[in-house]
C-alpha angles and dihedrals in degrees: 000000000000114000116251116230117204111203124222089240090060092049092051092047091050093051102039100027098087091047092050092049091050091050092049091050091053090049091050090050092051094051102037111020107016117142110277117241110235111215096216087064086062096054099253108163099203090200097127091244112068119067105257096176095098093053093047092045091052090057091048093049092048092056093042088058089055093051098266143308142152130302109200119205112201120217113293143089115280119196114217128198124188115261112247112241094015122130135195089202128236114315141163109270094029110150095187101061096246095318100103109134131202136224096202128020117203112195134193120320095001123128121203107199131182132186093255137316093270096042103043109047130178107205119205136174127225100246122127128338114305146125122237088217125020109204104185092147150105121252096351125146138207113195140173098001135129121212113196132173125217089231138003110270117236096230132064094225106039110085119035125189099203118001111195102187112181090341120164126212094343125154132213110189138172094358132144128216125189135175096356130130089245128357100208128004122190104189121171085350128148129211095347126149137201113191139168091012132144124214123179139174098358118163092226124015130335094214120011139178127193124183091342129153126215095347126148139205106199142178093349134139117227119181135183101343112166105224095035135310102240123006141176108198143173120014097339116160129202093352124147146197107209133182095343128150110225118190141187103340134134087240116018106181124011137186108185123176090340127143125217092354130140149196109210139172094358130144118223121190117172094192113194098331111026114125112178122036110190120350129195116186127175092340118137118215094006118171123213103180140162096356130142114218125183144154098028136113095240119026109194114359119188112180148154110216095181095069092160090062097235097160096316129123122232120227093257116184098357116177121212103177141157096359128143115222117184144154095025105175134188111252096163116044090197093058120055110234119228134191094211124010128176119184125180091351105147111201095005120161122210108183145145095017126145115218121182144152095014122158094212140122090238138003106219118017124186109192140168139085111183109141097251101028106047125143091244116146092025117149126207107186145157096002122149122221120192109190121188140168085247089074092092104020094218101099133253099317095053092047095048093047092066122075109225120189115183095206121023128174132162096212137027121312138153114253113183143156097005121150122213122188131182117201141158129074111301095001113162123180134200099014127176097038100305124137126227090225112031116171140160135249121308096027130147113216112180143152097008122147134202137169147130121254116267116262096026129106089238119130134189122198138161096040109175135014119177132175127239122307093026133137119222111183145157096002122150125213131172145165097045130178120202113272105121142286115358093208125025126178138178127240124304093022133139122226110186140161098357120151117210116180138170097045122147113244097258091053098055097079095058099031090118118043114197140136104262092205097057105020131078116222118182140149096009118147120210115182135175129243 
């Protein structure tokens, strides 16, 4: 028989294996199913007056020493004071120069769990620079807790609810933050999430990220925060704001100097005072998708402020898709309000959006022109515009007195597959010589449709104007009143396969305005009413 050889690896595994498995089981128990520390056992008063931070911290430290576990806070109001000599460490957004303290410190693998954000409340006071909870940890959780200040702090970086500095895979869930500088800050954090939270009346931001990677704010409500409701700032990568409700702030949702980040499936309602809806600034490949934005001065605003290129990043390849933008109102007469605006966004795509009932001088504006940061290669496609007399609420005269392009660009873009409809008794669109689609040289305008609804007094005129070297093809326009040329193009352009119907007899001869010496006109159909 062949001789059996038992390796030394097998002998070691046989001897030490059971001990290693037992040790791993104990570690698993400590992290996942260790006995919770009940705060009343540690003499916390929960009366809102006495400092309960030492008792809670003792429970946290006890479980941390065992490898992790859950500290449960029963319903009550727990007063927290900052710990003398504590430090949250240096972090982006620090207003105290590295001297920010903490009241509670939650380390690795520890969960701090309350009975709900209204029932379990941590009460703090705006004095000095500190965080109610310092979450510089791995795989820690904060759940079901409210953090509320006695008064709103004067500064935007003084009093933090939860400060997650260089945290990894941490979760903040079902928490409430009121009258703080910032509710939650993920700074230098990786793969962290804040979900089902509420933040209201913060001096700075409700939910904020700085220099974070793969972090998410999700399914949260943020209302009336002074410096912006929900923001992703400063060298963030692959971070997202998802499914949040953002209300009544000067800036509701912000992507600033962020790469591959997004705001998706959110609802923005500015109420009576909100100014900016969703803002993208210096953020390549940003995605603004599936949101509803209403009652603000600017709806979706994609821009590059550093047009000279001195260290800034253009908004390359931004995507603004499948959003609904409505009830945009002018709250600053000196600054034209716009439902969707893209500036210096090379390669941007604005498509599949629904825009209706906006009191604005134009619906979608593509603007720019600096040599390196133009809006070249931008596409505006498959959007739907519903234009009514109700835009302005002042009757026929007020509506007609305002020019109202649906797509406006000062250099060449592609505009395709958009649908423009005028409806409502007496509705008139694009008065005073303006065009519904008004774009610069080198544009492609194809497959767009516009028209009033049959049986109404609505009229649509002055459909498309494009600069030199453009192609205008296969567009459909109907239900015109008599205001001028339906299509107008610059020199060296091609106008082909367009169908223009519903014109009065005297308007048919000049329905298309083009230079016959340099332009090609073929296959266009112009028909009367």
